[in-house]
N, CA, C and O atoms as a DFTB+ gen file, in Angstrom:
380 C
 N C O
     1  1       0.844      -1.166       0.000
     2  2       0.000       0.000       0.000
     3  2       0.900       1.245       0.000
     4  3       1.858       1.321       0.770
     5  1       0.591       2.214      -0.863
     6  2       1.356       3.453      -0.958
     7  2       0.712       4.524      -0.094
     8  3      -0.498       4.743      -0.133
     9  1       1.546       5.173       0.673
    10  2       1.052       6.252       1.523
    11  2       1.543       7.582       0.957
    12  3       2.729       7.748       0.674
    13  1       0.638       8.504       0.799
    14  2       0.996       9.834       0.306
    15  2       1.063      10.783       1.492
    16  3       0.162      10.843       2.329
    17  1       2.149      11.512       1.530
    18  2       2.286      12.506       2.583
    19  2       2.422      13.875       1.943
    20  3       3.076      14.025       0.911
    21  1       1.814      14.852       2.544
    22  2       1.839      16.207       2.015
    23  2       2.599      17.115       2.962
    24  3       2.621      16.907       4.175
    25  1       3.205      18.102       2.390
    26  2       3.893      19.110       3.191
    27  2       3.513      20.467       2.619
    28  3       3.397      20.625       1.404
    29  1       3.324      21.417       3.469
    30  2       3.031      22.780       3.038
    31  2       4.253      23.641       3.317
    32  3       4.869      23.547       4.378
    33  1       4.589      24.476       2.353
    34  2       5.730      25.367       2.498
    35  2       5.271      26.782       2.184
    36  3       4.646      27.026       1.151
    37  1       5.579      27.698       3.064
    38  2       5.274      29.110       2.820
    39  2       6.594      29.824       2.555
    40  3       7.531      29.740       3.348
    41  1       6.651      30.516       1.444
    42  2       7.858      31.247       1.071
    43  2       7.525      32.726       1.027
    44  3       6.576      33.143       0.363
    45  1       8.309      33.507       1.736
    46  2       8.114      34.947       1.729
    47  2       9.303      35.584       1.028
    48  3      10.446      35.439       1.461
    49  1       9.024      36.281      -0.045
    50  2      10.079      36.932      -0.811
    51  2      10.005      38.430      -0.589
    52  3       8.931      39.031      -0.580
    53  1      11.169      39.007      -0.412
    54  2      11.232      40.455      -0.291
    55  2      12.107      40.973      -1.419
    56  3      13.300      40.679      -1.484
    57  1      11.506      41.733      -2.290
    58  2      12.239      42.245      -3.442
    59  2      13.045      43.463      -3.021
    60  3      12.543      44.362      -2.346
    61  1      14.292      43.471      -3.432
    62  2      15.165      44.597      -3.109
    63  2      15.023      45.701      -4.140
    64  3      14.185      45.645      -5.040
    65  1      15.852      46.685      -3.978
    66  2      15.850      47.811      -4.895
    67  2      16.342      47.386      -6.268
    68  3      17.321      46.650      -6.385
    69  1      15.674      47.841      -7.286
    70  2      16.095      47.555      -8.651
    71  2      17.015      48.692      -9.093
    72  3      16.647      49.866      -9.042
    73  1      18.212      48.319      -9.526
    74  2      19.190      49.307      -9.947
    75  2      19.262      49.359     -11.465
    76  3      18.995      48.372     -12.151
    77  1      19.622      50.513     -11.970
    78  2      19.846      50.711     -13.398
    79  2      21.314      51.050     -13.623
    80  3      21.981      51.596     -12.744
    81  1      21.800      50.721     -14.798
    82  2      23.184      51.019     -15.143
    83  2      23.316      52.534     -15.297
    84  3      22.586      53.160     -16.065
    85  1      24.267      53.111     -14.546
    86  2      24.521      54.545     -14.642
    87  2      25.558      54.832     -15.710
    88  3      25.310      55.592     -16.646
    89  1      26.727      54.215     -15.561
    90  2      27.790      54.405     -16.541
    91  2      28.601      53.131     -16.659
    92  3      28.613      52.298     -15.753
    93  1      29.284      52.989     -17.794
    94  2      30.153      51.841     -18.060
    95  2      31.468      52.409     -18.570
    96  3      31.494      53.211     -19.504
    97  1      32.568      51.978     -17.937
    98  2      33.876      52.503     -18.314
    99  2      34.885      51.367     -18.391
   100  3      34.841      50.436     -17.587
   101  1      35.776      51.441     -19.340
   102  2      36.833      50.447     -19.478
   103  2      38.194      51.097     -19.364
   104  3      38.464      52.093     -20.035
   105  1      39.056      50.550     -18.525
   106  2      40.405      51.076     -18.330
   107  2      41.426      50.051     -18.792
   108  3      41.308      48.866     -18.480
   109  1      42.424      50.503     -19.532
   110  2      43.518      49.624     -19.926
   111  2      43.291      48.840     -21.204
   112  3      44.054      47.923     -21.507
   113  1      42.252      49.183     -21.962
   114  2      41.992      48.515     -23.241
   115  2      42.231      49.496     -24.375
   116  3      42.127      50.708     -24.192
   117  1      42.550      48.968     -25.537
   118  2      42.614      49.770     -26.740
   119  2      41.270      50.477     -26.908
   120  3      40.223      49.853     -26.732
   121  1      41.281      51.741     -27.237
   122  2      40.054      52.544     -27.311
   123  2      39.002      51.928     -28.239
   124  3      37.820      51.906     -27.897
   125  1      39.406      51.440     -29.378
   126  2      38.462      50.854     -30.340
   127  2      37.807      49.607     -29.763
   128  3      36.594      49.430     -29.882
   129  1      38.597      48.745     -29.140
   130  2      38.052      47.532     -28.521
   131  2      37.119      47.917     -27.387
   132  3      36.023      47.370     -27.265
   133  1      37.547      48.845     -26.569
   134  2      36.755      49.273     -25.424
   135  2      35.391      49.807     -25.855
   136  3      34.364      49.395     -25.315
   137  1      35.378      50.714     -26.816
   138  2      34.114      51.303     -27.270
   139  2      33.176      50.263     -27.855
   140  3      31.973      50.303     -27.594
   141  1      33.699      49.340     -28.636
   142  2      32.872      48.317     -29.285
   143  2      32.340      47.302     -28.275
   144  3      31.153      46.976     -28.282
   145  1      33.214      46.809     -27.416
   146  2      32.835      45.725     -26.511
   147  2      32.012      46.179     -25.317
   148  3      31.037      45.521     -24.955
   149  1      32.381      47.273     -24.712
   150  2      31.729      47.682     -23.476
   151  2      30.282      48.108     -23.653
   152  3      29.526      48.138     -22.681
   153  1      29.894      48.428     -24.845
   154  2      28.532      48.903     -25.058
   155  2      27.607      47.818     -25.592
   156  3      26.489      48.119     -26.008
   157  1      28.040      46.585     -25.590
   158  2      27.228      45.521     -26.169
   159  2      25.954      45.258     -25.377
   160  3      24.856      45.391     -25.919
   161  1      26.077      44.893     -24.118
   162  2      24.906      44.518     -23.323
   163  2      24.647      45.464     -22.172
   164  3      23.528      45.530     -21.663
   165  1      25.647      46.185     -21.761
   166  2      25.534      47.032     -20.587
   167  2      25.411      48.483     -21.023
   168  3      26.410      49.153     -21.280
   169  1      24.181      48.956     -21.102
   170  2      23.951      50.320     -21.565
   171  2      23.360      51.156     -20.436
   172  3      22.513      50.675     -19.684
   173  1      23.806      52.411     -20.317
   174  2      23.202      53.287     -19.304
   175  2      21.682      53.323     -19.441
   176  3      21.141      53.454     -20.539
   177  1      21.014      53.204     -18.302
   178  2      19.553      53.210     -18.264
   179  2      18.933      51.829     -18.203
   180  3      17.784      51.684     -17.787
   181  1      19.684      50.805     -18.615
   182  2      19.168      49.430     -18.552
   183  2      19.095      48.953     -17.111
   184  3      19.865      49.403     -16.262
   185  1      18.179      48.051     -16.839
   186  2      18.102      47.430     -15.514
   187  2      19.363      46.594     -15.331
   188  3      19.738      45.822     -16.213
   189  1      20.014      46.751     -14.181
   190  2      21.246      46.021     -13.903
   191  2      20.932      44.601     -13.471
   192  3      20.095      44.370     -12.598
   193  1      21.615      43.657     -14.095
   194  2      21.499      42.253     -13.753
   195  2      22.918      41.697     -13.686
   196  3      23.615      41.703     -14.701
   197  1      23.374      41.215     -12.521
   198  2      24.740      40.699     -12.394
   199  2      25.068      39.609     -13.411
   200  3      26.232      39.425     -13.767
   201  1      24.075      38.902     -13.870
   202  2      24.321      37.843     -14.858
   203  2      24.872      38.416     -16.171
   204  3      25.629      37.751     -16.878
   205  1      24.483      39.661     -16.485
   206  2      25.013      40.299     -17.685
   207  2      26.533      40.396     -17.631
   208  3      27.197      40.293     -18.662
   209  1      27.084      40.593     -16.443
   210  2      28.543      40.680     -16.312
   211  2      29.200      39.355     -16.672
   212  3      30.201      39.329     -17.388
   213  1      28.645      38.265     -16.181
   214  2      29.184      36.936     -16.511
   215  2      29.117      36.703     -18.024
   216  3      30.097      36.283     -18.639
   217  1      27.966      36.977     -18.607
   218  2      27.795      36.800     -20.053
   219  2      28.743      37.712     -20.828
   220  3      29.328      37.308     -21.833
   221  1      28.884      38.932     -20.352
   222  2      29.746      39.908     -20.998
   223  2      31.187      39.406     -21.067
   224  3      31.834      39.512     -22.109
   225  1      31.689      38.861     -19.958
   226  2      33.055      38.334     -19.947
   227  2      33.188      37.121     -20.868
   228  3      34.181      36.989     -21.583
   229  1      32.210      36.255     -20.850
   230  2      32.256      35.074     -21.721
   231  2      32.183      35.466     -23.194
   232  3      32.951      34.960     -24.012
   233  1      31.265      36.364     -23.528
   234  2      31.060      36.766     -24.919
   235  2      32.272      37.472     -25.516
   236  3      32.487      37.416     -26.727
   237  1      33.059      38.133     -24.681
   238  2      34.186      38.925     -25.160
   239  2      35.534      38.361     -24.731
   240  3      36.535      39.078     -24.708
   241  1      35.559      37.085     -24.394
   242  2      36.764      36.442     -23.863
   243  2      37.994      36.673     -24.754
   244  3      39.103      36.832     -24.242
   245  1      37.812      36.693     -26.054
   246  2      38.944      36.855     -26.970
   247  2      39.561      38.262     -26.898
   248  3      40.686      38.461     -27.355
   249  1      38.849      39.221     -26.340
   250  2      39.349      40.592     -26.258
   251  2      40.190      40.852     -25.009
   252  3      41.003      41.776     -24.986
   253  1      39.992      40.040     -23.978
   254  2      40.616      40.313     -22.683
   255  2      41.979      39.638     -22.558
   256  3      42.234      38.620     -23.203
   257  1      42.848      40.203     -21.733
   258  2      44.086      39.491     -21.395
   259  2      43.746      38.149     -20.733
   260  3      42.659      37.997     -20.175
   261  1      44.647      37.195     -20.789
   262  2      44.392      35.826     -20.317
   263  2      44.031      35.740     -18.837
   264  3      43.248      34.874     -18.448
   265  1      44.577      36.607     -18.019
   266  2      44.371      36.496     -16.566
   267  2      43.204      37.325     -16.044
   268  3      43.153      37.623     -14.850
   269  1      42.277      37.701     -16.900
   270  2      41.143      38.529     -16.504
   271  2      40.108      37.709     -15.740
   272  3      39.816      36.565     -16.086
   273  1      39.565      38.323     -14.693
   274  2      38.541      37.687     -13.870
   275  2      37.436      38.707     -13.591
   276  3      37.732      39.843     -13.219
   277  1      36.173      38.324     -13.762
   278  2      35.087      39.266     -13.466
   279  2      35.171      39.843     -12.060
   280  3      34.891      41.025     -11.860
   281  1      35.550      39.032     -11.091
   282  2      35.601      39.511      -9.704
   283  2      36.790      40.438      -9.468
   284  3      36.689      41.406      -8.714
   285  1      37.902      40.141     -10.104
   286  2      39.112      40.927      -9.886
   287  2      39.164      42.188     -10.747
   288  3      39.775      43.178     -10.344
   289  1      38.547      42.172     -11.902
   290  2      38.692      43.268     -12.851
   291  2      37.440      44.129     -13.021
   292  3      37.375      44.959     -13.928
   293  1      36.456      43.935     -12.159
   294  2      35.220      44.701     -12.272
   295  2      34.918      45.395     -10.952
   296  3      34.927      44.774      -9.889
   297  1      34.656      46.676     -11.040
   298  2      34.225      47.446      -9.870
   299  2      32.788      47.896     -10.116
   300  3      32.466      48.432     -11.177
   301  1      31.944      47.674      -9.138
   302  2      30.552      48.089      -9.242
   303  2      30.282      49.039      -8.086
   304  3      30.409      48.676      -6.916
   305  1      29.913      50.247      -8.433
   306  2      29.631      51.268      -7.421
   307  2      28.137      51.544      -7.419
   308  3      27.581      52.037      -8.400
   309  1      27.491      51.218      -6.295
   310  2      26.046      51.427      -6.179
   311  2      25.751      52.800      -5.587
   312  3      26.398      53.238      -4.636
   313  1      24.783      53.453      -6.158
   314  2      24.276      54.701      -5.611
   315  2      22.821      54.443      -5.240
   316  3      21.935      54.516      -6.091
   317  1      22.580      54.145      -3.975
   318  2      21.235      53.786      -3.519
   319  2      20.248      54.931      -3.681
   320  3      19.064      54.713      -3.941
   321  1      20.735      56.131      -3.528
   322  2      19.830      57.291      -3.631
   323  2      19.300      57.437      -5.061
   324  3      18.111      57.681      -5.265
   325  1      20.195      57.285      -6.054
   326  2      19.785      57.410      -7.454
   327  2      19.289      56.098      -8.049
   328  3      18.660      56.094      -9.107
   329  1      19.573      54.974      -7.368
   330  2      19.167      53.668      -7.889
   331  2      19.981      53.241      -9.103
   332  3      19.477      52.566     -10.000
   333  1      21.265      53.649      -9.116
   334  2      22.115      53.311     -10.252
   335  2      23.372      52.571      -9.808
   336  3      23.760      52.618      -8.640
   337  1      23.993      51.893     -10.754
   338  2      25.304      51.283     -10.547
   339  2      26.224      51.771     -11.663
   340  3      25.847      51.790     -12.835
   341  1      27.424      52.161     -11.279
   342  2      28.453      52.508     -12.243
   343  2      29.403      51.328     -12.315
   344  3      29.840      50.813     -11.286
   345  1      29.725      50.901     -13.524
   346  2      30.551      49.716     -13.728
   347  2      31.866      50.135     -14.357
   348  3      31.891      50.830     -15.372
   349  1      32.969      49.701     -13.736
   350  2      34.294      49.989     -14.264
   351  2      35.012      48.666     -14.495
   352  3      35.185      47.871     -13.570
   353  1      35.425      48.439     -15.734
   354  2      36.245      47.284     -16.084
   355  2      37.687      47.776     -16.105
   356  3      38.032      48.654     -16.895
   357  1      38.524      47.218     -15.246
   358  2      39.903      47.675     -15.127
   359  2      40.843      46.589     -15.586
   360  3      41.058      45.608     -14.874
   361  1      41.410      46.751     -16.779
   362  2      42.312      45.772     -17.358
   363  2      43.756      46.245     -17.375
   364  3      44.596      45.694     -18.087
   365  1      44.033      47.275     -16.580
   366  2      45.404      47.769     -16.509
   367  2      46.265      46.751     -15.770
   368  3      45.804      46.126     -14.814
   369  1      47.505      46.582     -16.202
   370  2      48.390      45.649     -15.504
   371  2      48.740      46.170     -14.117
   372  3      48.850      47.378     -13.907
   373  1      48.914      45.258     -13.182
   374  2      49.301      45.633     -11.820
   375  2      50.757      46.096     -11.837
   376  3      51.581      45.536     -12.560
   377  1      51.070      47.109     -11.047
   378  2      52.457      47.589     -11.013
   379  2      53.386      46.597     -10.352
   380  3      54.586      46.852     -10.245
C-alpha cells in the first residue's frame, strides 16, 4: 500500500531595490576595442542584472588578457539614492 504525505511550504520573498546602469567605463583597453565591446549589453539606463557581467566576460573572452577575472577586474559602485550602478572594467596591468 502506498502512503501519500503532504507538506506545506510558505515562502516569503522580499524584493530589493532595482538598480539601473549609470555608466560603463573600461580602463587599460585599446580605445576601439573598449568602445565596441563595453557597449554591447551594458547600456546606461538598462536594468542592472549581475548575470550580464558573466555573459559579458564570456562573450568577449577573446578581447581580454588571459588572466582577466570578473571579480578581480570589475568594480561596481552602487548609488542607492539614485538607484544606479556605475561599472568599471579595469584591465590595466598591476604595477
